[in-house]
N, CA and C atoms as an extended XYZ file, in Angstrom:
237
Properties=species:S:1:pos:R:3:atomname:S:1:resname:S:1:resid:I:1 pbc="F F F"
N         0.829       -1.042        0.016 N   MET     1
C        -0.043        0.237        0.197 CA  MET     1
C         0.885        1.272       -0.018 C   MET     1
N         2.176        1.154        0.876 N   ILE     2
C         2.704        2.729        0.718 CA  ILE     2
C         3.810        2.629       -0.525 C   ILE     2
N         4.209        1.500       -0.982 N   GLU     3
C         4.439        1.992       -2.508 CA  GLU     3
C         3.506        2.065       -3.507 C   GLU     3
N         2.174        1.914       -3.502 N   TRP     4
C         1.432        2.436       -4.420 CA  TRP     4
C         1.124        3.801       -4.096 C   TRP     4
N         1.057        4.277       -2.856 N   ARG     5
C         0.811        5.591       -2.558 CA  ARG     5
C         2.345        6.695       -3.104 C   ARG     5
N         3.357        5.866       -2.909 N   LYS     6
C         4.390        6.859       -3.396 CA  LYS     6
C         4.295        6.866       -4.991 C   LYS     6
N         3.856        5.451       -5.815 N   LEU     7
C         3.724        5.487       -7.365 CA  LEU     7
C         2.840        6.459       -7.655 C   LEU     7
N         1.485        6.494       -6.600 N   ARG     8
C         0.406        7.844       -7.255 CA  ARG     8
C         0.919        8.851       -7.129 C   ARG     8
N         1.512        9.402       -6.204 N   ASP     9
C         2.050       10.669       -5.598 CA  ASP     9
C         3.045       11.441       -6.622 C   ASP     9
N         3.829       10.095       -7.085 N   ALA    10
C         4.897       10.500       -7.951 CA  ALA    10
C         4.361       10.956       -9.879 C   ALA    10
N         2.928       10.566       -9.848 N   GLY    11
C         2.620       10.517      -11.023 CA  GLY    11
C         2.513        9.179      -11.883 C   GLY    11
N         3.236        8.242      -11.423 N   VAL    12
C         3.571        7.016      -12.204 CA  VAL    12
C         2.158        6.319      -12.569 C   VAL    12
N         1.185        6.363      -12.047 N   LEU    13
C        -0.240        5.646      -11.840 CA  LEU    13
C        -1.191        6.612      -13.140 C   LEU    13
N        -0.727        8.051      -13.549 N   ASP    14
C        -1.780        8.617      -13.967 CA  ASP    14
C        -1.803        7.911      -15.405 C   ASP    14
N        -3.214        7.794      -15.961 N   GLY    15
C        -3.265        7.142      -17.126 CA  GLY    15
C        -3.014        5.496      -17.378 C   GLY    15
N        -2.929        4.821      -16.279 N   LYS    16
C        -2.828        3.400      -15.825 CA  LYS    16
C        -4.291        2.790      -15.869 C   LYS    16
N        -4.494        2.110      -16.581 N   LYS    17
C        -5.589        0.986      -16.313 CA  LYS    17
C        -5.442        0.260      -15.135 C   LYS    17
N        -6.615       -0.233      -14.352 N   PRO    18
C        -6.625       -1.214      -13.179 CA  PRO    18
C        -6.139       -2.618      -13.928 C   PRO    18
N        -5.217       -3.125      -13.219 N   GLY    19
C        -4.265       -4.085      -13.430 CA  GLY    19
C        -2.879       -3.994      -14.557 C   GLY    19
N        -2.777       -2.902      -15.111 N   ASP    20
C        -1.678       -2.490      -15.373 CA  ASP    20
C        -0.479       -2.650      -14.544 C   ASP    20
N         0.443       -3.133      -15.248 N   ARG    21
C         1.854       -2.812      -14.018 CA  ARG    21
C         2.444       -1.805      -14.372 C   ARG    21
N         2.638       -0.907      -12.915 N   ALA    22
C         3.431        0.498      -12.747 CA  ALA    22
C         4.494        0.047      -12.735 C   ALA    22
N         5.593        0.761      -13.285 N   GLY    23
C         6.901        0.583      -13.231 CA  GLY    23
C         7.491        1.446      -11.962 C   GLY    23
N         8.723        1.930      -11.499 N   ARG    24
C         9.098        2.236      -10.626 CA  ARG    24
C         9.263        3.954      -11.104 C   ARG    24
N         9.356        4.845      -10.209 N   PRO    25
C         8.676        6.347      -10.406 CA  PRO    25
C        10.424        6.783      -11.279 C   PRO    25
N        10.791        7.524      -12.040 N   SER    26
C        12.052        8.119      -12.461 CA  SER    26
C        12.422        9.271      -11.562 C   SER    26
N        13.262        9.451      -11.585 N   LYS    27
C        13.928       10.627      -10.430 CA  LYS    27
C        13.108       11.994      -10.122 C   LYS    27
N        12.658       12.351      -11.563 N   GLU    28
C        12.244       13.173      -11.579 CA  GLU    28
C        10.651       12.950      -11.223 C   GLU    28
N        10.297       12.192      -11.323 N   GLN    29
C         8.835       11.986      -10.414 CA  GLN    29
C         9.039       11.698       -9.194 C   GLN    29
N         9.982       10.901       -8.837 N   ALA    30
C        10.082       10.842       -7.125 CA  ALA    30
C        10.012       12.204       -6.593 C   ALA    30
N        11.016       13.369       -7.117 N   GLU    31
C        11.276       14.359       -6.885 CA  GLU    31
C        10.366       15.182       -6.562 C   GLU    31
N         9.437       15.248       -7.649 N   VAL    32
C         8.063       15.709       -7.687 CA  VAL    32
C         7.024       15.321       -6.425 C   VAL    32
N         7.146       14.188       -6.331 N   ALA    33
C         6.386       13.386       -4.982 CA  ALA    33
C         6.893       13.914       -3.994 C   ALA    33
N         8.523       14.038       -3.481 N   ARG    34
C         8.505       14.433       -2.406 CA  ARG    34
C         8.538       15.421       -2.044 C   ARG    34
N         8.311       16.756       -3.238 N   LEU    35
C         8.475       17.894       -3.233 CA  LEU    35
C         6.880       18.835       -2.760 C   LEU    35
N         5.722       17.159       -3.617 N   ARG    36
C         4.541       17.534       -3.287 CA  ARG    36
C         4.256       17.514       -1.747 C   ARG    36
N         4.850       16.181       -1.111 N   ARG    37
C         4.826       16.242        0.357 CA  ARG    37
C         5.006       17.343        1.054 C   ARG    37
N         6.641       17.611        0.553 N   GLU    38
C         6.777       19.065        1.365 CA  GLU    38
C         5.740       19.880        1.514 C   GLU    38
N         5.249       20.373        0.284 N   LEU    39
C         4.517       21.452        0.239 CA  LEU    39
C         3.202       21.135        0.943 C   LEU    39
N         2.824       20.001        0.847 N   GLU    40
C         1.609       19.839        2.207 CA  GLU    40
C         1.543       19.842        3.427 C   GLU    40
N         2.998       19.582        3.965 N   THR    41
C         3.266       19.826        5.320 CA  THR    41
C         3.396       21.422        5.569 C   THR    41
N         4.198       22.007        4.567 N   THR    42
C         4.583       23.207        4.936 CA  THR    42
C         3.250       24.044        4.749 C   THR    42
N         2.503       23.819        4.069 N   GLN    43
C         1.143       24.448        3.694 CA  GLN    43
C         0.237       23.954        5.474 C   GLN    43
N         0.373       23.329        5.839 N   ALA    44
C        -0.266       22.743        6.785 CA  ALA    44
C         0.205       23.543        8.119 C   ALA    44
N         1.608       23.667        8.137 N   ARG    45
C         2.373       24.323        9.365 CA  ARG    45
C         1.971       25.728        9.286 C   ARG    45
N         2.321       26.380        7.941 N   LEU    46
C         1.390       27.765        7.701 CA  LEU    46
C         0.089       28.061        7.907 C   LEU    46
N        -0.567       27.191        8.139 N   ALA    47
C        -2.354       27.437        8.590 CA  ALA    47
C        -2.109       27.219       10.133 C   ALA    47
N        -1.159       26.527       10.667 N   SER    48
C        -1.690       26.653       12.187 CA  SER    48
C        -0.756       27.450       12.706 C   SER    48
N         0.276       28.124       12.024 N   THR    49
C         0.919       29.345       12.415 CA  THR    49
C        -0.052       30.414       12.431 C   THR    49
N        -0.764       30.785       11.430 N   GLU    50
C        -1.564       32.054       10.770 CA  GLU    50
C        -2.738       31.772       11.864 C   GLU    50
N        -3.335       30.551       12.247 N   SER    51
C        -4.249       30.353       13.006 CA  SER    51
C        -3.796       31.053       14.452 C   SER    51
N        -2.481       30.730       15.171 N   ALA    52
C        -1.624       30.952       15.986 CA  ALA    52
C        -1.801       32.271       16.230 C   ALA    52
N        -1.174       33.120       14.929 N   LEU    53
C        -1.304       34.612       15.342 CA  LEU    53
C        -2.935       35.250       15.348 C   LEU    53
N        -3.516       34.519       14.776 N   VAL    54
C        -4.895       35.624       14.862 CA  VAL    54
C        -5.248       35.198       16.183 C   VAL    54
N        -4.806       34.478       16.645 N   ILE    55
C        -5.191       34.065       18.466 CA  ILE    55
C        -4.596       35.070       19.174 C   ILE    55
N        -3.118       34.896       18.821 N   MET    56
C        -2.371       36.003       19.853 CA  MET    56
C        -2.541       37.775       19.462 C   MET    56
N        -3.033       37.942       18.367 N   GLY    57
C        -3.768       39.303       18.367 CA  GLY    57
C        -4.925       39.120       18.941 C   GLY    57
N        -5.774       38.340       19.096 N   LYS    58
C        -7.143       38.471       19.581 CA  LYS    58
C        -6.689       38.401       21.210 C   LYS    58
N        -5.486       37.868       21.774 N   VAL    59
C        -5.257       37.792       23.019 CA  VAL    59
C        -4.657       39.335       23.557 C   VAL    59
N        -3.881       39.897       22.660 N   HIS    60
C        -3.190       41.043       22.765 CA  HIS    60
C        -4.340       42.001       22.728 C   HIS    60
N        -5.315       42.308       22.081 N   GLU    61
C        -6.517       43.396       22.108 CA  GLU    61
C        -7.099       42.854       23.320 C   GLU    61
N        -7.776       42.030       23.917 N   LEU    62
C        -8.005       41.603       25.180 CA  LEU    62
C        -7.598       42.244       26.167 C   LEU    62
N        -6.139       41.985       26.218 N   LEU    63
C        -5.388       42.602       27.352 CA  LEU    63
C        -4.999       43.588       27.400 C   LEU    63
N        -5.030       44.256       26.451 N   GLU    64
C        -5.138       45.571       26.241 CA  GLU    64
C        -6.302       46.550       26.956 C   GLU    64
N        -7.203       45.809       26.335 N   ALA    65
C        -8.731       46.088       27.271 CA  ALA    65
C        -9.053       46.235       28.560 C   ALA    65
N        -8.134       44.579       29.323 N   VAL    66
C        -8.260       44.668       30.773 CA  VAL    66
C        -7.445       46.003       31.418 C   VAL    66
N        -6.435       45.964       30.599 N   SER    67
C        -5.378       46.942       31.041 CA  SER    67
C        -5.905       48.034       31.199 C   SER    67
N        -6.472       48.807       30.108 N   GLU    68
C        -7.198       50.032       30.142 CA  GLU    68
C        -8.536       49.864       31.179 C   GLU    68
N        -9.265       48.753       31.347 N   SER    69
C       -10.230       49.313       32.061 CA  SER    69
C        -9.675       48.882       33.497 C   SER    69
N        -8.156       48.640       34.244 N   SER    70
C        -8.144       48.579       35.302 CA  SER    70
C        -7.246       49.647       35.726 C   SER    70
N        -6.829       50.579       34.942 N   GLU    71
C        -6.246       51.706       35.313 CA  GLU    71
C        -6.871       52.727       36.331 C   GLU    71
N        -6.014       52.812       37.451 N   PRO    72
C        -6.835       53.907       38.334 CA  PRO    72
C        -6.884       55.410       37.550 C   PRO    72
N        -7.652       56.018       37.977 N   ASP    73
C        -8.248       57.482       37.465 CA  ASP    73
C        -6.884       58.534       38.481 C   ASP    73
N        -6.560       59.099       37.138 N   THR    74
C        -5.124       59.897       37.488 CA  THR    74
C        -5.756       61.356       37.940 C   THR    74
N        -7.100       61.437       37.827 N   LYS    75
C        -7.695       62.782       38.095 CA  LYS    75
C        -7.873       62.492       39.658 C   LYS    75
N        -7.355       63.819       40.234 N   PRO    76
C        -7.408       64.037       41.593 CA  PRO    76
C        -9.024       63.970       42.043 C   PRO    76
N        -9.739       63.591       43.157 N   ARG    77
C       -10.914       63.632       43.520 CA  ARG    77
C       -10.757       64.397       44.738 C   ARG    77
N       -12.041       65.287       44.535 N   LYS    78
C       -12.352       66.359       45.593 CA  LYS    78
C       -13.152       65.638       46.654 C   LYS    78
N       -12.359       66.283       47.939 N   HIS    79
C       -13.133       65.429       49.152 CA  HIS    79
C       -14.044       66.369       49.646 C   HIS    79
């Protein structure tokens, strides 16, 4: 099954009919398959990082709002 996935990702199975023998991927096909896997991994990491940045921005806004609401009044009070 693992070998089939590698062949599929390398494009060796494109245009093959069920039951046809698939040869080993060429160096170029293997490189394309490796780069596709690397791209998928990188895109997943990017999406995760972007989500984390959005969350960090919201936390920053929340902490600013809490900080501003908890600051004491600087105006002197009249007694």
